[in-house]
Z-matrix of the N, CA and C atoms (Angstrom, degrees):
N
C 1 1.464
C 2 1.527 1 109.94
N 3 1.321 2 118.08 1 -36.95
C 4 1.461 3 120.49 2 -179.98
C 5 1.503 4 110.54 3 -63.50
N 6 1.344 5 117.77 4 -32.13
C 7 1.470 6 118.54 5 179.14
C 8 1.498 7 112.94 6 -63.78
N 9 1.327 8 117.37 7 -42.66
C 10 1.440 9 122.59 8 176.98
C 11 1.517 10 113.83 9 -61.42
N 12 1.311 11 115.86 10 -48.02
C 13 1.434 12 119.67 11 -178.82
C 14 1.518 13 111.75 12 -75.66
N 15 1.313 14 116.24 13 -27.53
C 16 1.478 15 119.71 14 173.25
C 17 1.503 16 110.98 15 -64.39
N 18 1.371 17 116.23 16 -41.27
C 19 1.457 18 119.88 17 174.90
C 20 1.509 19 112.25 18 -66.38
N 21 1.324 20 117.56 19 -45.91
C 22 1.471 21 119.76 20 -178.74
C 23 1.498 22 112.99 21 -61.93
N 24 1.308 23 117.46 22 -31.06
C 25 1.478 24 121.72 23 178.09
C 26 1.505 25 113.37 24 -81.45
N 27 1.329 26 116.30 25 -16.66
C 28 1.487 27 120.46 26 -177.31
C 29 1.505 28 111.91 27 -74.72
N 30 1.280 29 115.73 28 170.00
C 31 1.483 30 121.29 29 175.40
C 32 1.518 31 111.98 30 -60.44
N 33 1.297 32 116.54 31 -40.08
C 34 1.487 33 120.47 32 176.36
C 35 1.482 34 113.05 33 -64.87
N 36 1.346 35 117.40 34 -36.12
C 37 1.457 36 120.91 35 177.36
C 38 1.507 37 111.55 36 -68.86
N 39 1.338 38 116.10 37 -37.24
C 40 1.474 39 118.89 38 177.14
C 41 1.533 40 110.54 39 -65.54
N 42 1.297 41 116.84 40 -45.26
C 43 1.457 42 119.23 41 178.25
C 44 1.528 43 111.80 42 -61.75
N 45 1.319 44 116.02 43 -39.34
C 46 1.480 45 120.78 44 179.77
C 47 1.547 46 109.55 45 -64.69
N 48 1.340 47 118.74 46 -40.06
C 49 1.466 48 121.38 47 178.27
C 50 1.544 49 109.55 48 -66.75
N 51 1.322 50 116.91 49 -41.41
C 52 1.463 51 119.22 50 179.76
C 53 1.512 52 111.73 51 -63.59
N 54 1.329 53 116.27 52 -46.38
C 55 1.471 54 121.84 53 -179.53
C 56 1.555 55 109.18 54 -64.46
N 57 1.304 56 118.08 55 -42.78
C 58 1.469 57 121.43 56 -179.24
C 59 1.547 58 108.51 57 -63.69
N 60 1.300 59 118.31 58 -40.87
C 61 1.454 60 121.73 59 178.48
C 62 1.520 61 111.50 60 -62.84
N 63 1.325 62 117.18 61 -43.95
C 64 1.476 63 122.20 62 179.21
C 65 1.526 64 109.17 63 -64.35
N 66 1.318 65 117.01 64 -43.44
C 67 1.484 66 120.59 65 -179.75
C 68 1.520 67 109.80 66 -62.49
N 69 1.326 68 118.67 67 -45.04
C 70 1.463 69 121.36 68 178.93
C 71 1.515 70 111.27 69 -62.37
N 72 1.311 71 116.19 70 -41.52
C 73 1.476 72 118.02 71 -179.76
C 74 1.514 73 110.92 72 -66.09
N 75 1.322 74 117.67 73 -47.35
C 76 1.449 75 121.03 74 -179.62
C 77 1.542 76 111.99 75 -64.62
N 78 1.303 77 116.10 76 -43.73
C 79 1.487 78 120.53 77 177.21
C 80 1.525 79 109.62 78 -61.29
N 81 1.283 80 117.59 79 -43.51
C 82 1.473 81 120.16 80 -178.38
C 83 1.513 82 111.52 81 -66.33
N 84 1.283 83 116.94 82 -41.57
C 85 1.479 84 119.61 83 -177.54
C 86 1.530 85 114.00 84 -79.31
N 87 1.330 86 117.20 85 -39.30
C 88 1.450 87 117.52 86 -172.39
C 89 1.516 88 113.77 87 -106.95
N 90 1.326 89 119.43 88 -37.01
C 91 1.456 90 119.70 89 -178.43
C 92 1.505 91 113.53 90 -81.86
N 93 1.318 92 115.85 91 -40.96
C 94 1.463 93 119.01 92 -178.41
C 95 1.518 94 111.00 93 -92.89
N 96 1.311 95 118.58 94 -54.72
C 97 1.454 96 123.37 95 169.67
C 98 1.515 97 116.77 96 74.59
N 99 1.301 98 120.50 97 -14.73
C 100 1.484 99 120.76 98 178.75
C 101 1.513 100 109.66 99 -86.84
N 102 1.327 101 114.80 100 -168.37
C 103 1.449 102 119.96 101 175.84
C 104 1.545 103 111.65 102 -59.28
N 105 1.320 104 116.24 103 -39.02
C 106 1.448 105 121.35 104 176.47
C 107 1.542 106 110.26 105 -60.88
N 108 1.316 107 117.60 106 -37.56
C 109 1.453 108 121.73 107 178.63
C 110 1.503 109 112.31 108 -64.59
N 111 1.336 110 115.39 109 -38.11
C 112 1.488 111 118.95 110 178.55
C 113 1.495 112 109.70 111 -69.02
N 114 1.279 113 118.81 112 -35.71
C 115 1.494 114 122.31 113 175.85
C 116 1.525 115 110.30 114 -63.60
N 117 1.342 116 115.93 115 -44.81
C 118 1.470 117 119.01 116 178.61
C 119 1.529 118 110.96 117 -63.27
N 120 1.323 119 115.45 118 -38.90
C 121 1.468 120 119.97 119 176.42
C 122 1.490 121 112.07 120 -61.62
N 123 1.311 122 117.07 121 -43.04
C 124 1.477 123 120.36 122 175.76
C 125 1.508 124 111.78 123 -62.93
N 126 1.317 125 117.35 124 -40.54
C 127 1.469 126 121.11 125 178.29
C 128 1.531 127 108.76 126 -63.31
N 129 1.309 128 118.61 127 -36.23
C 130 1.449 129 123.33 128 177.49
C 131 1.499 130 115.05 129 -60.21
N 132 1.346 131 116.82 130 -22.44
C 133 1.438 132 120.33 131 177.56
C 134 1.542 133 112.59 132 -67.99
N 135 1.300 134 117.20 133 -25.02
C 136 1.485 135 121.83 134 -179.08
C 137 1.541 136 110.68 135 -65.14
N 138 1.372 137 118.33 136 -58.25
C 139 1.461 138 114.82 137 -179.78
C 140 1.517 139 113.32 138 -67.58
N 141 1.328 140 117.00 139 -29.09
C 142 1.476 141 120.70 140 178.04
C 143 1.512 142 109.26 141 -63.28
N 144 1.305 143 118.15 142 -50.54
C 145 1.471 144 122.14 143 179.20
C 146 1.518 145 112.55 144 -65.47
N 147 1.334 146 116.37 145 -36.59
C 148 1.473 147 119.97 146 179.57
C 149 1.527 148 110.69 147 -65.13
N 150 1.308 149 116.78 148 -40.58
C 151 1.448 150 121.06 149 177.75
C 152 1.513 151 113.04 150 -68.30
N 153 1.342 152 116.30 151 -42.87
C 154 1.456 153 120.82 152 -179.42
C 155 1.536 154 110.94 153 -64.63
N 156 1.328 155 116.22 154 -45.07
C 157 1.474 156 121.97 155 -174.01
C 158 1.511 157 113.03 156 -90.02
N 159 1.370 158 117.70 157 2.59
C 160 1.451 159 123.11 158 177.73
C 161 1.547 160 113.53 159 55.88
N 162 1.325 161 113.48 160 56.32
C 163 1.443 162 120.63 161 174.06
C 164 1.521 163 108.60 162 -128.63
N 165 1.332 164 116.09 163 159.26
C 166 1.469 165 121.09 164 175.77
C 167 1.510 166 108.65 165 -123.69
N 168 1.324 167 117.41 166 109.17
C 169 1.442 168 120.17 167 -172.92
C 170 1.545 169 113.32 168 -70.08
N 171 1.334 170 117.50 169 -20.75
C 172 1.469 171 122.30 170 -178.25
C 173 1.536 172 112.89 171 -90.47
N 174 1.306 173 117.92 172 -18.33
C 175 1.485 174 120.67 173 -175.78
C 176 1.503 175 113.36 174 -59.62
N 177 1.344 176 120.77 175 -41.78
C 178 1.443 177 119.19 176 178.74
C 179 1.545 178 114.85 177 -60.99
N 180 1.329 179 116.92 178 -24.43
C 181 1.438 180 120.55 179 176.61
C 182 1.525 181 111.44 180 -65.59
N 183 1.339 182 116.52 181 -25.41
C 184 1.452 183 122.72 182 179.35
C 185 1.531 184 111.81 183 -101.52
N 186 1.330 185 115.59 184 10.37
C 187 1.455 186 118.63 185 179.35
C 188 1.504 187 113.84 186 79.22
N 189 1.321 188 118.91 187 19.21
C 190 1.451 189 123.79 188 -177.31
C 191 1.529 190 108.14 189 -107.06
N 192 1.357 191 115.45 190 161.75
C 193 1.487 192 118.90 191 177.99
C 194 1.489 193 113.58 192 -64.33
N 195 1.328 194 115.89 193 152.57
C 196 1.462 195 124.10 194 -178.88
C 197 1.509 196 111.62 195 -80.63
N 198 1.318 197 120.00 196 -37.01
C 199 1.424 198 123.12 197 -175.28
C 200 1.541 199 111.61 198 -84.79
N 201 1.329 200 115.55 199 141.95
C 202 1.465 201 122.28 200 -175.32
C 203 1.524 202 116.50 201 -52.80
N 204 1.331 203 118.86 202 -52.87
C 205 1.474 204 118.30 203 -179.65
C 206 1.517 205 114.35 204 -59.36
N 207 1.326 206 115.49 205 -42.62
C 208 1.484 207 119.38 206 178.18
C 209 1.511 208 110.59 207 -67.77
N 210 1.307 209 117.97 208 -37.60
C 211 1.452 210 120.55 209 177.59
C 212 1.554 211 111.97 210 -65.06
N 213 1.323 212 116.45 211 -43.13
C 214 1.449 213 119.73 212 177.93
C 215 1.504 214 111.07 213 -60.75
N 216 1.340 215 116.70 214 -42.56
C 217 1.453 216 121.23 215 178.50
C 218 1.530 217 112.48 216 -63.83
N 219 1.294 218 116.25 217 -44.06
C 220 1.497 219 121.80 218 178.53
C 221 1.520 220 111.33 219 -61.56
N 222 1.342 221 115.41 220 -46.98
C 223 1.496 222 119.48 221 -179.23
C 224 1.531 223 109.01 222 -63.89
N 225 1.325 224 117.81 223 -39.44
C 226 1.465 225 119.77 224 -179.73
C 227 1.515 226 110.83 225 -65.21
N 228 1.365 227 116.42 226 -40.19
C 229 1.462 228 120.27 227 178.13
C 230 1.517 229 112.02 228 -65.21
N 231 1.322 230 117.06 229 -39.85
C 232 1.483 231 120.66 230 -179.95
C 233 1.499 232 109.89 231 -68.00
N 234 1.335 233 116.26 232 -38.69
C 235 1.460 234 118.60 233 -179.29
C 236 1.530 235 110.60 234 -69.30
N 237 1.328 236 117.23 235 -36.43
C 238 1.478 237 121.09 236 -179.46
C 239 1.506 238 111.62 237 -69.74
N 240 1.351 239 116.92 238 -29.64
C 241 1.459 240 118.38 239 -176.00
C 242 1.539 241 112.95 240 -83.35
N 243 1.307 242 116.82 241 -4.06
C 244 1.476 243 120.28 242 179.21
C 245 1.506 244 112.01 243 -83.46
């Protein structure tokens, strides 16, 4: 589990969330275009905002910090203690 959250908190994870958000928004608005497309575009705002603001929305579900710097620190501590 630390590997997943370690990736999500990393620079590569942030870029992945931003790109995924943009892809969902563009696909929803231009490829799908119906009401379902607008819903998908709205859902795309979540990973886009999470990447931009350096937060991980799923980390609290695993008992980890929400904010990126605190999450990176926690994952590093857990990895070091193994």
